[in-house]
PDB file of N, H, CA, C and O in Angstrom:
ATOM      1  N   MET A   1     223.011 -15.061  35.207  1.00  0.00           N
ATOM      2  CA  MET A   1     222.508 -13.856  34.739  1.00  0.00           C
ATOM      3  C   MET A   1     223.307 -12.682  35.359  1.00  0.00           C
ATOM      4  O   MET A   1     223.496 -11.662  34.697  1.00  0.00           O
ATOM      5  N   SER A   2     223.764 -12.809  36.581  1.00  0.00           N
ATOM      6  H   SER A   2     223.611 -13.638  37.119  1.00  0.00           H
ATOM      7  CA  SER A   2     224.502 -11.736  37.109  1.00  0.00           C
ATOM      8  C   SER A   2     225.774 -11.487  36.367  1.00  0.00           C
ATOM      9  O   SER A   2     226.258 -10.356  36.327  1.00  0.00           O
ATOM     10  N   GLU A   3     226.326 -12.509  35.781  1.00  0.00           N
ATOM     11  H   GLU A   3     225.932 -13.427  35.813  1.00  0.00           H
ATOM     12  CA  GLU A   3     227.536 -12.412  34.983  1.00  0.00           C
ATOM     13  C   GLU A   3     227.220 -11.592  33.657  1.00  0.00           C
ATOM     14  O   GLU A   3     228.118 -11.039  33.021  1.00  0.00           O
ATOM     15  N   ALA A   4     225.969 -11.556  33.308  1.00  0.00           N
ATOM     16  H   ALA A   4     225.240 -12.005  33.825  1.00  0.00           H
ATOM     17  CA  ALA A   4     225.607 -10.783  32.151  1.00  0.00           C
ATOM     18  C   ALA A   4     225.185  -9.309  32.489  1.00  0.00           C
ATOM     19  O   ALA A   4     224.699  -8.552  31.648  1.00  0.00           O
ATOM     20  N   GLY A   5     225.414  -8.976  33.788  1.00  0.00           N
ATOM     21  H   GLY A   5     225.809  -9.591  34.471  1.00  0.00           H
ATOM     22  CA  GLY A   5     225.157  -7.621  34.173  1.00  0.00           C
ATOM     23  C   GLY A   5     223.805  -7.311  34.870  1.00  0.00           C
ATOM     24  O   GLY A   5     223.520  -6.161  35.205  1.00  0.00           O
ATOM     25  N   PHE A   6     222.968  -8.386  35.082  1.00  0.00           N
ATOM     26  H   PHE A   6     223.200  -9.320  34.809  1.00  0.00           H
ATOM     27  CA  PHE A   6     221.723  -8.192  35.717  1.00  0.00           C
ATOM     28  C   PHE A   6     221.911  -8.168  37.288  1.00  0.00           C
ATOM     29  O   PHE A   6     222.776  -8.877  37.801  1.00  0.00           O
ATOM     30  N   ASN A   7     221.128  -7.381  38.019  1.00  0.00           N
ATOM     31  H   ASN A   7     220.425  -6.805  37.602  1.00  0.00           H
ATOM     32  CA  ASN A   7     221.198  -7.333  39.473  1.00  0.00           C
ATOM     33  C   ASN A   7     220.014  -7.997  40.080  1.00  0.00           C
ATOM     34  O   ASN A   7     219.011  -8.225  39.404  1.00  0.00           O
ATOM     35  N   LYS A   8     220.106  -8.319  41.357  1.00  0.00           N
ATOM     36  H   LYS A   8     220.921  -8.134  41.905  1.00  0.00           H
ATOM     37  CA  LYS A   8     219.085  -8.969  42.137  1.00  0.00           C
ATOM     38  C   LYS A   8     218.393 -10.157  41.366  1.00  0.00           C
ATOM     39  O   LYS A   8     217.176 -10.189  41.186  1.00  0.00           O
ATOM     40  N   VAL A   9     219.211 -11.072  40.952  1.00  0.00           N
ATOM     41  H   VAL A   9     220.200 -11.045  41.099  1.00  0.00           H
ATOM     42  CA  VAL A   9     218.807 -12.261  40.199  1.00  0.00           C
ATOM     43  C   VAL A   9     218.176 -13.176  41.232  1.00  0.00           C
ATOM     44  O   VAL A   9     218.727 -13.406  42.309  1.00  0.00           O
ATOM     45  N   SER A  10     217.023 -13.683  40.883  1.00  0.00           N
ATOM     46  H   SER A  10     216.576 -13.496  40.008  1.00  0.00           H
ATOM     47  CA  SER A  10     216.473 -14.765  41.685  1.00  0.00           C
ATOM     48  C   SER A  10     215.903 -15.797  40.801  1.00  0.00           C
ATOM     49  O   SER A  10     215.345 -15.475  39.751  1.00  0.00           O
ATOM     50  N   ILE A  11     216.017 -17.020  41.179  1.00  0.00           N
ATOM     51  H   ILE A  11     216.470 -17.281  42.031  1.00  0.00           H
ATOM     52  CA  ILE A  11     215.533 -18.148  40.364  1.00  0.00           C
ATOM     53  C   ILE A  11     214.577 -18.983  41.205  1.00  0.00           C
ATOM     54  O   ILE A  11     214.846 -19.250  42.376  1.00  0.00           O
ATOM     55  N   ALA A  12     213.457 -19.395  40.608  1.00  0.00           N
ATOM     56  H   ALA A  12     213.238 -19.177  39.656  1.00  0.00           H
ATOM     57  CA  ALA A  12     212.476 -20.195  41.294  1.00  0.00           C
ATOM     58  C   ALA A  12     212.120 -21.402  40.479  1.00  0.00           C
ATOM     59  O   ALA A  12     211.970 -21.287  39.262  1.00  0.00           O
ATOM     60  N   LYS A  13     211.977 -22.565  41.094  1.00  0.00           N
ATOM     61  H   LYS A  13     212.099 -22.658  42.083  1.00  0.00           H
ATOM     62  CA  LYS A  13     211.591 -23.760  40.449  1.00  0.00           C
ATOM     63  C   LYS A  13     210.125 -24.027  40.771  1.00  0.00           C
ATOM     64  O   LYS A  13     209.680 -23.986  41.918  1.00  0.00           O
ATOM     65  N   ASP A  14     209.390 -24.308  39.662  1.00  0.00           N
ATOM     66  H   ASP A  14     209.752 -24.342  38.731  1.00  0.00           H
ATOM     67  CA  ASP A  14     207.978 -24.547  39.873  1.00  0.00           C
ATOM     68  C   ASP A  14     207.554 -25.726  39.026  1.00  0.00           C
ATOM     69  O   ASP A  14     208.206 -26.020  38.024  1.00  0.00           O
ATOM     70  N   GLU A  15     206.548 -26.372  39.371  1.00  0.00           N
ATOM     71  H   GLU A  15     206.018 -26.133  40.185  1.00  0.00           H
ATOM     72  CA  GLU A  15     206.010 -27.542  38.555  1.00  0.00           C
ATOM     73  C   GLU A  15     204.623 -27.207  37.990  1.00  0.00           C
ATOM     74  O   GLU A  15     203.754 -26.742  38.728  1.00  0.00           O
ATOM     75  N   LYS A  16     204.422 -27.425  36.766  1.00  0.00           N
ATOM     76  H   LYS A  16     205.128 -27.803  36.167  1.00  0.00           H
ATOM     77  CA  LYS A  16     203.138 -27.149  36.104  1.00  0.00           C
ATOM     78  C   LYS A  16     202.602 -28.460  35.346  1.00  0.00           C
ATOM     79  O   LYS A  16     203.375 -29.288  34.865  1.00  0.00           O
ATOM     80  N   VAL A  17     201.370 -28.553  35.294  1.00  0.00           N
ATOM     81  H   VAL A  17     200.742 -27.880  35.685  1.00  0.00           H
ATOM     82  CA  VAL A  17     200.808 -29.740  34.551  1.00  0.00           C
ATOM     83  C   VAL A  17     200.128 -29.192  33.346  1.00  0.00           C
ATOM     84  O   VAL A  17     199.267 -28.319  33.458  1.00  0.00           O
ATOM     85  N   PHE A  18     200.487 -29.680  32.202  1.00  0.00           N
ATOM     86  H   PHE A  18     201.186 -30.389  32.111  1.00  0.00           H
ATOM     87  CA  PHE A  18     199.997 -29.259  30.873  1.00  0.00           C
ATOM     88  C   PHE A  18     198.963 -30.344  30.403  1.00  0.00           C
ATOM     89  O   PHE A  18     199.264 -31.536  30.462  1.00  0.00           O
ATOM     90  N   LYS A  19     197.866 -29.965  29.983  1.00  0.00           N
ATOM     91  H   LYS A  19     197.621 -28.996  29.936  1.00  0.00           H
ATOM     92  CA  LYS A  19     196.955 -30.881  29.328  1.00  0.00           C
ATOM     93  C   LYS A  19     197.194 -30.835  27.867  1.00  0.00           C
ATOM     94  O   LYS A  19     197.016 -29.797  27.229  1.00  0.00           O
ATOM     95  N   LEU A  20     197.593 -31.939  27.326  1.00  0.00           N
ATOM     96  H   LEU A  20     197.738 -32.782  27.844  1.00  0.00           H
ATOM     97  CA  LEU A  20     198.018 -31.985  25.874  1.00  0.00           C
ATOM     98  C   LEU A  20     197.007 -32.758  25.066  1.00  0.00           C
ATOM     99  O   LEU A  20     196.177 -33.464  25.639  1.00  0.00           O
ATOM    100  N   PRO A  21     197.049 -32.647  23.760  1.00  0.00           N
ATOM    101  CA  PRO A  21     196.079 -33.377  22.972  1.00  0.00           C
ATOM    102  C   PRO A  21     196.518 -34.880  22.908  1.00  0.00           C
ATOM    103  O   PRO A  21     197.528 -35.275  23.490  1.00  0.00           O
ATOM    104  N   THR A  22     195.710 -35.689  22.175  1.00  0.00           N
ATOM    105  H   THR A  22     194.889 -35.368  21.702  1.00  0.00           H
ATOM    106  CA  THR A  22     196.002 -37.067  22.071  1.00  0.00           C
ATOM    107  C   THR A  22     197.446 -37.220  21.534  1.00  0.00           C
ATOM    108  O   THR A  22     197.963 -36.304  20.895  1.00  0.00           O
ATOM    109  N   PRO A  23     198.087 -38.357  21.788  1.00  0.00           N
ATOM    110  CA  PRO A  23     199.441 -38.543  21.284  1.00  0.00           C
ATOM    111  C   PRO A  23     199.666 -38.292  19.823  1.00  0.00           C
ATOM    112  O   PRO A  23     200.632 -37.645  19.418  1.00  0.00           O
ATOM    113  N   LYS A  24     198.731 -38.831  19.016  1.00  0.00           N
ATOM    114  H   LYS A  24     197.946 -39.357  19.344  1.00  0.00           H
ATOM    115  CA  LYS A  24     198.847 -38.596  17.548  1.00  0.00           C
ATOM    116  C   LYS A  24     198.703 -37.135  17.179  1.00  0.00           C
ATOM    117  O   LYS A  24     199.455 -36.654  16.331  1.00  0.00           O
ATOM    118  N   ASP A  25     197.761 -36.393  17.784  1.00  0.00           N
ATOM    119  H   ASP A  25     197.150 -36.783  18.473  1.00  0.00           H
ATOM    120  CA  ASP A  25     197.669 -35.032  17.484  1.00  0.00           C
ATOM    121  C   ASP A  25     198.873 -34.231  18.005  1.00  0.00           C
ATOM    122  O   ASP A  25     199.360 -33.326  17.327  1.00  0.00           O
ATOM    123  N   PHE A  26     199.338 -34.560  19.185  1.00  0.00           N
ATOM    124  H   PHE A  26     198.943 -35.295  19.737  1.00  0.00           H
ATOM    125  CA  PHE A  26     200.458 -33.890  19.772  1.00  0.00           C
ATOM    126  C   PHE A  26     201.735 -34.125  18.906  1.00  0.00           C
ATOM    127  O   PHE A  26     202.536 -33.200  18.766  1.00  0.00           O
ATOM    128  N   LEU A  27     201.941 -35.316  18.332  1.00  0.00           N
ATOM    129  H   LEU A  27     201.290 -36.067  18.446  1.00  0.00           H
ATOM    130  CA  LEU A  27     203.043 -35.623  17.455  1.00  0.00           C
ATOM    131  C   LEU A  27     203.008 -34.687  16.270  1.00  0.00           C
ATOM    132  O   LEU A  27     204.008 -34.046  15.947  1.00  0.00           O
ATOM    133  N   TRP A  28     201.849 -34.605  15.613  1.00  0.00           N
ATOM    134  H   TRP A  28     201.037 -35.126  15.875  1.00  0.00           H
ATOM    135  CA  TRP A  28     201.750 -33.793  14.407  1.00  0.00           C
ATOM    136  C   TRP A  28     201.903 -32.280  14.763  1.00  0.00           C
ATOM    137  O   TRP A  28     202.518 -31.553  13.983  1.00  0.00           O
ATOM    138  N   GLN A  29     201.388 -31.803  15.866  1.00  0.00           N
ATOM    139  H   GLN A  29     200.889 -32.394  16.500  1.00  0.00           H
ATOM    140  CA  GLN A  29     201.605 -30.473  16.271  1.00  0.00           C
ATOM    141  C   GLN A  29     203.094 -30.203  16.524  1.00  0.00           C
ATOM    142  O   GLN A  29     203.624 -29.140  16.199  1.00  0.00           O
ATOM    143  N   TYR A  30     203.749 -31.217  17.123  1.00  0.00           N
ATOM    144  H   TYR A  30     203.319 -32.080  17.387  1.00  0.00           H
ATOM    145  CA  TYR A  30     205.179 -31.017  17.331  1.00  0.00           C
ATOM    146  C   TYR A  30     205.970 -30.959  15.990  1.00  0.00           C
ATOM    147  O   TYR A  30     206.798 -30.075  15.774  1.00  0.00           O
ATOM    148  N   ILE A  31     205.676 -31.934  15.108  1.00  0.00           N
ATOM    149  H   ILE A  31     205.002 -32.653  15.283  1.00  0.00           H
ATOM    150  CA  ILE A  31     206.341 -31.970  13.737  1.00  0.00           C
ATOM    151  C   ILE A  31     206.183 -30.665  13.051  1.00  0.00           C
ATOM    152  O   ILE A  31     207.121 -30.134  12.456  1.00  0.00           O
ATOM    153  N   ASN A  32     204.903 -30.107  13.138  1.00  0.00           N
ATOM    154  H   ASN A  32     204.141 -30.539  13.621  1.00  0.00           H
ATOM    155  CA  ASN A  32     204.581 -28.861  12.391  1.00  0.00           C
ATOM    156  C   ASN A  32     205.409 -27.679  13.030  1.00  0.00           C
ATOM    157  O   ASN A  32     205.564 -26.657  12.363  1.00  0.00           O
ATOM    158  N   SER A  33     205.913 -27.773  14.219  1.00  0.00           N
ATOM    159  H   SER A  33     205.786 -28.604  14.761  1.00  0.00           H
ATOM    160  CA  SER A  33     206.704 -26.718  14.843  1.00  0.00           C
ATOM    161  C   SER A  33     208.195 -26.856  14.709  1.00  0.00           C
ATOM    162  O   SER A  33     208.946 -26.054  15.265  1.00  0.00           O
ATOM    163  N   THR A  34     208.642 -27.868  13.974  1.00  0.00           N
ATOM    164  H   THR A  34     208.032 -28.519  13.522  1.00  0.00           H
ATOM    165  CA  THR A  34     210.063 -28.079  13.792  1.00  0.00           C
ATOM    166  C   THR A  34     210.491 -28.086  12.333  1.00  0.00           C
ATOM    167  O   THR A  34     209.640 -28.026  11.446  1.00  0.00           O
ATOM    168  N   PRO A  35     211.744 -28.154  12.073  1.00  0.00           N
ATOM    169  CA  PRO A  35     212.198 -28.260  10.672  1.00  0.00           C
ATOM    170  C   PRO A  35     211.742 -29.602  10.038  1.00  0.00           C
ATOM    171  O   PRO A  35     211.763 -29.732   8.814  1.00  0.00           O
ATOM    172  N   LEU A  36     211.349 -30.552  10.820  1.00  0.00           N
ATOM    173  H   LEU A  36     211.332 -30.445  11.814  1.00  0.00           H
ATOM    174  CA  LEU A  36     210.936 -31.825  10.255  1.00  0.00           C
ATOM    175  C   LEU A  36     209.696 -31.663   9.369  1.00  0.00           C
ATOM    176  O   LEU A  36     209.414 -32.538   8.550  1.00  0.00           O
ATOM    177  N   VAL A  37     208.971 -30.591   9.511  1.00  0.00           N
ATOM    178  H   VAL A  37     209.200 -29.880  10.176  1.00  0.00           H
ATOM    179  CA  VAL A  37     207.756 -30.480   8.744  1.00  0.00           C
ATOM    180  C   VAL A  37     208.021 -30.458   7.247  1.00  0.00           C
ATOM    181  O   VAL A  37     207.198 -30.956   6.479  1.00  0.00           O
ATOM    182  N   ALA A  38     209.104 -29.916   6.820  1.00  0.00           N
ATOM    183  H   ALA A  38     209.773 -29.512   7.444  1.00  0.00           H
ATOM    184  CA  ALA A  38     209.384 -29.900   5.413  1.00  0.00           C
ATOM    185  C   ALA A  38     209.675 -31.245   4.845  1.00  0.00           C
ATOM    186  O   ALA A  38     209.258 -31.608   3.745  1.00  0.00           O
ATOM    187  N   MET A  39     210.450 -32.007   5.684  1.00  0.00           N
ATOM    188  H   MET A  39     210.789 -31.712   6.577  1.00  0.00           H
ATOM    189  CA  MET A  39     210.795 -33.348   5.221  1.00  0.00           C
ATOM    190  C   MET A  39     209.531 -34.200   5.226  1.00  0.00           C
ATOM    191  O   MET A  39     209.310 -34.930   4.260  1.00  0.00           O
ATOM    192  N   VAL A  40     208.684 -34.151   6.264  1.00  0.00           N
ATOM    193  H   VAL A  40     208.863 -33.558   7.049  1.00  0.00           H
ATOM    194  CA  VAL A  40     207.511 -34.977   6.359  1.00  0.00           C
ATOM    195  C   VAL A  40     206.518 -34.527   5.244  1.00  0.00           C
ATOM    196  O   VAL A  40     205.875 -35.384   4.637  1.00  0.00           O
ATOM    197  N   SER A  41     206.380 -33.222   4.967  1.00  0.00           N
ATOM    198  H   SER A  41     206.902 -32.526   5.460  1.00  0.00           H
ATOM    199  CA  SER A  41     205.575 -32.827   3.824  1.00  0.00           C
ATOM    200  C   SER A  41     206.076 -33.369   2.453  1.00  0.00           C
ATOM    201  O   SER A  41     205.295 -33.759   1.584  1.00  0.00           O
ATOM    202  N   ASN A  42     207.375 -33.369   2.321  1.00  0.00           N
ATOM    203  H   ASN A  42     208.009 -33.053   3.026  1.00  0.00           H
ATOM    204  CA  ASN A  42     207.874 -33.883   1.067  1.00  0.00           C
ATOM    205  C   ASN A  42     207.611 -35.426   0.938  1.00  0.00           C
ATOM    206  O   ASN A  42     207.332 -35.913  -0.158  1.00  0.00           O
ATOM    207  N   ILE A  43     207.701 -36.144   2.016  1.00  0.00           N
ATOM    208  H   ILE A  43     207.928 -35.748   2.905  1.00  0.00           H
ATOM    209  CA  ILE A  43     207.367 -37.556   2.005  1.00  0.00           C
ATOM    210  C   ILE A  43     205.940 -37.784   1.760  1.00  0.00           C
ATOM    211  O   ILE A  43     205.580 -38.701   1.022  1.00  0.00           O
ATOM    212  N   GLU A  44     205.049 -36.945   2.378  1.00  0.00           N
ATOM    213  H   GLU A  44     205.341 -36.199   2.977  1.00  0.00           H
ATOM    214  CA  GLU A  44     203.597 -37.078   2.121  1.00  0.00           C
ATOM    215  C   GLU A  44     203.333 -36.844   0.623  1.00  0.00           C
ATOM    216  O   GLU A  44     202.655 -37.638  -0.028  1.00  0.00           O
ATOM    217  N   ASN A  45     203.887 -35.725   0.082  1.00  0.00           N
ATOM    218  H   ASN A  45     204.438 -35.080   0.611  1.00  0.00           H
ATOM    219  CA  ASN A  45     203.697 -35.472  -1.300  1.00  0.00           C
ATOM    220  C   ASN A  45     204.050 -36.487  -2.283  1.00  0.00           C
ATOM    221  O   ASN A  45     203.361 -36.714  -3.278  1.00  0.00           O
ATOM    222  N   GLU A  46     205.196 -37.132  -1.976  1.00  0.00           N
ATOM    223  H   GLU A  46     205.755 -36.948  -1.168  1.00  0.00           H
ATOM    224  CA  GLU A  46     205.752 -38.173  -2.810  1.00  0.00           C
ATOM    225  C   GLU A  46     204.862 -39.425  -2.773  1.00  0.00           C
ATOM    226  O   GLU A  46     204.547 -40.030  -3.798  1.00  0.00           O
ATOM    227  N   ILE A  47     204.492 -39.764  -1.602  1.00  0.00           N
ATOM    228  H   ILE A  47     204.747 -39.273  -0.769  1.00  0.00           H
ATOM    229  CA  ILE A  47     203.548 -40.944  -1.481  1.00  0.00           C
ATOM    230  C   ILE A  47     202.201 -40.683  -2.045  1.00  0.00           C
ATOM    231  O   ILE A  47     201.646 -41.562  -2.705  1.00  0.00           O
ATOM    232  N   VAL A  48     201.609 -39.479  -1.821  1.00  0.00           N
ATOM    233  H   VAL A  48     202.060 -38.765  -1.285  1.00  0.00           H
ATOM    234  CA  VAL A  48     200.291 -39.239  -2.336  1.00  0.00           C
ATOM    235  C   VAL A  48     200.303 -39.182  -3.879  1.00  0.00           C
ATOM    236  O   VAL A  48     199.363 -39.631  -4.535  1.00  0.00           O
ATOM    237  N   ASN A  49     201.414 -38.606  -4.453  1.00  0.00           N
ATOM    238  H   ASN A  49     202.178 -38.240  -3.920  1.00  0.00           H
ATOM    239  CA  ASN A  49     201.579 -38.577  -5.896  1.00  0.00           C
ATOM    240  C   ASN A  49     201.654 -39.993  -6.463  1.00  0.00           C
ATOM    241  O   ASN A  49     201.002 -40.282  -7.466  1.00  0.00           O
ATOM    242  N   LYS A  50     202.412 -40.855  -5.862  1.00  0.00           N
ATOM    243  H   LYS A  50     202.941 -40.620  -5.047  1.00  0.00           H
ATOM    244  CA  LYS A  50     202.516 -42.193  -6.414  1.00  0.00           C
ATOM    245  C   LYS A  50     201.230 -43.001  -6.180  1.00  0.00           C
ATOM    246  O   LYS A  50     200.874 -43.831  -7.016  1.00  0.00           O
ATOM    247  N   TRP A  51     200.556 -42.784  -5.106  1.00  0.00           N
ATOM    248  H   TRP A  51     200.845 -42.109  -4.427  1.00  0.00           H
ATOM    249  CA  TRP A  51     199.270 -43.457  -4.875  1.00  0.00           C
ATOM    250  C   TRP A  51     198.173 -42.985  -5.666  1.00  0.00           C
ATOM    251  O   TRP A  51     197.184 -43.705  -5.798  1.00  0.00           O
ATOM    252  N   SER A  52     198.239 -41.773  -6.249  1.00  0.00           N
ATOM    253  H   SER A  52     199.043 -41.188  -6.142  1.00  0.00           H
ATOM    254  CA  SER A  52     197.210 -41.189  -7.035  1.00  0.00           C
ATOM    255  C   SER A  52     196.954 -42.089  -8.312  1.00  0.00           C
ATOM    256  O   SER A  52     195.867 -42.033  -8.886  1.00  0.00           O
ATOM    257  N   ASN A  53     197.919 -42.878  -8.725  1.00  0.00           N
ATOM    258  H   ASN A  53     198.802 -42.923  -8.259  1.00  0.00           H
ATOM    259  CA  ASN A  53     197.789 -43.797  -9.853  1.00  0.00           C
ATOM    260  C   ASN A  53     196.787 -44.887  -9.427  1.00  0.00           C
ATOM    261  O   ASN A  53     196.297 -45.578 -10.321  1.00  0.00           O
ATOM    262  N   PHE A  54     196.460 -45.091  -8.229  1.00  0.00           N
ATOM    263  H   PHE A  54     196.859 -44.530  -7.503  1.00  0.00           H
ATOM    264  CA  PHE A  54     195.554 -46.110  -7.803  1.00  0.00           C
ATOM    265  C   PHE A  54     194.148 -45.588  -7.465  1.00  0.00           C
ATOM    266  O   PHE A  54     193.365 -46.301  -6.837  1.00  0.00           O
ATOM    267  N   MET A  55     193.819 -44.347  -7.876  1.00  0.00           N
ATOM    268  H   MET A  55     194.455 -43.768  -8.386  1.00  0.00           H
ATOM    269  CA  MET A  55     192.578 -43.776  -7.547  1.00  0.00           C
ATOM    270  C   MET A  55     191.528 -44.029  -8.587  1.00  0.00           C
ATOM    271  O   MET A  55     191.799 -43.885  -9.779  1.00  0.00           O
ATOM    272  N   GLU A  56     190.307 -44.410  -8.169  1.00  0.00           N
ATOM    273  H   GLU A  56     190.086 -44.527  -7.200  1.00  0.00           H
ATOM    274  CA  GLU A  56     189.168 -44.563  -9.000  1.00  0.00           C
ATOM    275  C   GLU A  56     187.905 -43.999  -8.365  1.00  0.00           C
ATOM    276  O   GLU A  56     187.445 -44.478  -7.329  1.00  0.00           O
ATOM    277  N   ASN A  57     187.340 -42.946  -9.022  1.00  0.00           N
ATOM    278  H   ASN A  57     187.714 -42.556  -9.864  1.00  0.00           H
ATOM    279  CA  ASN A  57     186.155 -42.379  -8.491  1.00  0.00           C
ATOM    280  C   ASN A  57     186.368 -41.783  -7.111  1.00  0.00           C
ATOM    281  O   ASN A  57     185.465 -41.819  -6.275  1.00  0.00           O
ATOM    282  N   GLY A  58     187.549 -41.236  -6.862  1.00  0.00           N
ATOM    283  H   GLY A  58     188.282 -41.207  -7.541  1.00  0.00           H
ATOM    284  CA  GLY A  58     187.751 -40.586  -5.533  1.00  0.00           C
ATOM    285  C   GLY A  58     188.220 -41.576  -4.427  1.00  0.00           C
ATOM    286  O   GLY A  58     188.468 -41.156  -3.297  1.00  0.00           O
ATOM    287  N   ASN A  59     188.334 -42.811  -4.733  1.00  0.00           N
ATOM    288  H   ASN A  59     188.133 -43.153  -5.651  1.00  0.00           H
ATOM    289  CA  ASN A  59     188.815 -43.862  -3.780  1.00  0.00           C
ATOM    290  C   ASN A  59     190.141 -44.406  -4.128  1.00  0.00           C
ATOM    291  O   ASN A  59     190.507 -44.526  -5.297  1.00  0.00           O
ATOM    292  N   LEU A  60     190.872 -44.740  -3.091  1.00  0.00           N
ATOM    293  H   LEU A  60     190.574 -44.642  -2.141  1.00  0.00           H
ATOM    294  CA  LEU A  60     192.178 -45.438  -3.320  1.00  0.00           C
ATOM    295  C   LEU A  60     191.772 -46.917  -3.501  1.00  0.00           C
ATOM    296  O   LEU A  60     191.118 -47.507  -2.641  1.00  0.00           O
ATOM    297  N   VAL A  61     192.172 -47.482  -4.623  1.00  0.00           N
ATOM    298  H   VAL A  61     192.703 -47.003  -5.322  1.00  0.00           H
ATOM    299  CA  VAL A  61     191.754 -48.909  -4.906  1.00  0.00           C
ATOM    300  C   VAL A  61     192.987 -49.718  -5.181  1.00  0.00           C
ATOM    301  O   VAL A  61     193.913 -49.231  -5.829  1.00  0.00           O
ATOM    302  N   ASP A  62     193.024 -50.905  -4.720  1.00  0.00           N
ATOM    303  H   ASP A  62     192.271 -51.301  -4.194  1.00  0.00           H
ATOM    304  CA  ASP A  62     194.099 -51.843  -4.997  1.00  0.00           C
ATOM    305  C   ASP A  62     193.425 -53.186  -5.267  1.00  0.00           C
ATOM    306  O   ASP A  62     192.399 -53.526  -4.677  1.00  0.00           O
ATOM    307  N   GLN A  63     194.022 -53.912  -6.154  1.00  0.00           N
ATOM    308  H   GLN A  63     194.855 -53.636  -6.634  1.00  0.00           H
ATOM    309  CA  GLN A  63     193.526 -55.252  -6.537  1.00  0.00           C
ATOM    310  C   GLN A  63     194.403 -56.243  -5.848  1.00  0.00           C
ATOM    311  O   GLN A  63     195.626 -56.195  -5.984  1.00  0.00           O
ATOM    312  N   LEU A  64     193.798 -57.157  -5.095  1.00  0.00           N
ATOM    313  H   LEU A  64     192.805 -57.196  -4.984  1.00  0.00           H
ATOM    314  CA  LEU A  64     194.497 -58.213  -4.357  1.00  0.00           C
ATOM    315  C   LEU A  64     194.127 -59.570  -4.788  1.00  0.00           C
ATOM    316  O   LEU A  64     192.939 -59.808  -5.005  1.00  0.00           O
ATOM    317  N   ASN A  65     195.041 -60.506  -4.939  1.00  0.00           N
ATOM    318  H   ASN A  65     196.006 -60.312  -4.763  1.00  0.00           H
ATOM    319  CA  ASN A  65     194.756 -61.885  -5.088  1.00  0.00           C
ATOM    320  C   ASN A  65     194.356 -62.461  -3.821  1.00  0.00           C
ATOM    321  O   ASN A  65     195.101 -62.342  -2.849  1.00  0.00           O
ATOM    322  N   ILE A  66     193.186 -63.110  -3.731  1.00  0.00           N
ATOM    323  H   ILE A  66     192.580 -63.207  -4.521  1.00  0.00           H
ATOM    324  CA  ILE A  66     192.756 -63.729  -2.517  1.00  0.00           C
ATOM    325  C   ILE A  66     192.400 -65.178  -2.818  1.00  0.00           C
ATOM    326  O   ILE A  66     191.653 -65.482  -3.748  1.00  0.00           O
ATOM    327  N   ILE A  67     192.955 -66.050  -2.004  1.00  0.00           N
ATOM    328  H   ILE A  67     193.561 -65.803  -1.249  1.00  0.00           H
ATOM    329  CA  ILE A  67     192.691 -67.491  -2.156  1.00  0.00           C
ATOM    330  C   ILE A  67     191.820 -67.906  -0.964  1.00  0.00           C
ATOM    331  O   ILE A  67     192.179 -67.652   0.186  1.00  0.00           O
ATOM    332  N   THR A  68     190.703 -68.529  -1.234  1.00  0.00           N
ATOM    333  H   THR A  68     190.412 -68.735  -2.169  1.00  0.00           H
ATOM    334  CA  THR A  68     189.868 -69.020  -0.202  1.00  0.00           C
ATOM    335  C   THR A  68     189.744 -70.523  -0.279  1.00  0.00           C
ATOM    336  O   THR A  68     189.416 -71.064  -1.335  1.00  0.00           O
ATOM    337  N   ALA A  69     189.997 -71.198   0.803  1.00  0.00           N
ATOM    338  H   ALA A  69     190.264 -70.759   1.661  1.00  0.00           H
ATOM    339  CA  ALA A  69     189.872 -72.696   0.834  1.00  0.00           C
ATOM    340  C   ALA A  69     188.807 -73.021   1.841  1.00  0.00           C
ATOM    341  O   ALA A  69     188.752 -72.496   2.953  1.00  0.00           O
ATOM    342  N   MET A  70     187.952 -73.931   1.380  1.00  0.00           N
ATOM    343  H   MET A  70     187.996 -74.357   0.476  1.00  0.00           H
ATOM    344  CA  MET A  70     186.829 -74.446   2.302  1.00  0.00           C
ATOM    345  C   MET A  70     186.854 -75.958   2.297  1.00  0.00           C
ATOM    346  O   MET A  70     187.162 -76.575   1.277  1.00  0.00           O
ATOM    347  N   ALA A  71     186.547 -76.527   3.369  1.00  0.00           N
ATOM    348  H   ALA A  71     186.296 -76.026   4.197  1.00  0.00           H
ATOM    349  CA  ALA A  71     186.446 -77.996   3.428  1.00  0.00           C
ATOM    350  C   ALA A  71     185.446 -78.386   4.484  1.00  0.00           C
ATOM    351  O   ALA A  71     185.267 -77.743   5.519  1.00  0.00           O
ATOM    352  N   ILE A  72     184.779 -79.536   4.132  1.00  0.00           N
ATOM    353  H   ILE A  72     184.924 -80.058   3.292  1.00  0.00           H
ATOM    354  CA  ILE A  72     183.814 -80.049   5.093  1.00  0.00           C
ATOM    355  C   ILE A  72     184.244 -81.519   5.339  1.00  0.00           C
ATOM    356  O   ILE A  72     184.571 -82.233   4.391  1.00  0.00           O
ATOM    357  N   LYS A  73     184.241 -81.958   6.602  1.00  0.00           N
ATOM    358  H   LYS A  73     183.975 -81.378   7.372  1.00  0.00           H
ATOM    359  CA  LYS A  73     184.595 -83.267   6.940  1.00  0.00           C
ATOM    360  C   LYS A  73     183.482 -84.063   7.363  1.00  0.00           C
ATOM    361  O   LYS A  73     183.652 -85.238   7.691  1.00  0.00           O
TER     362      LYS A  73
END
């Protein structure tokens, strides 16, 4: 800083503890504060648009083939 023309420069090191939200909430807060938010929003929009084809009465519905085998010995 003195090279930039400032006088009486002093530097102090300190340690602080930050209480952060849950890992999931912190991740999304971080993403929202970066340029990643545009990419993640685009991915979300693409997925939600494609999945909207599987909506029935406000619910996401998928039809699965389920095989059940039972036996008595």
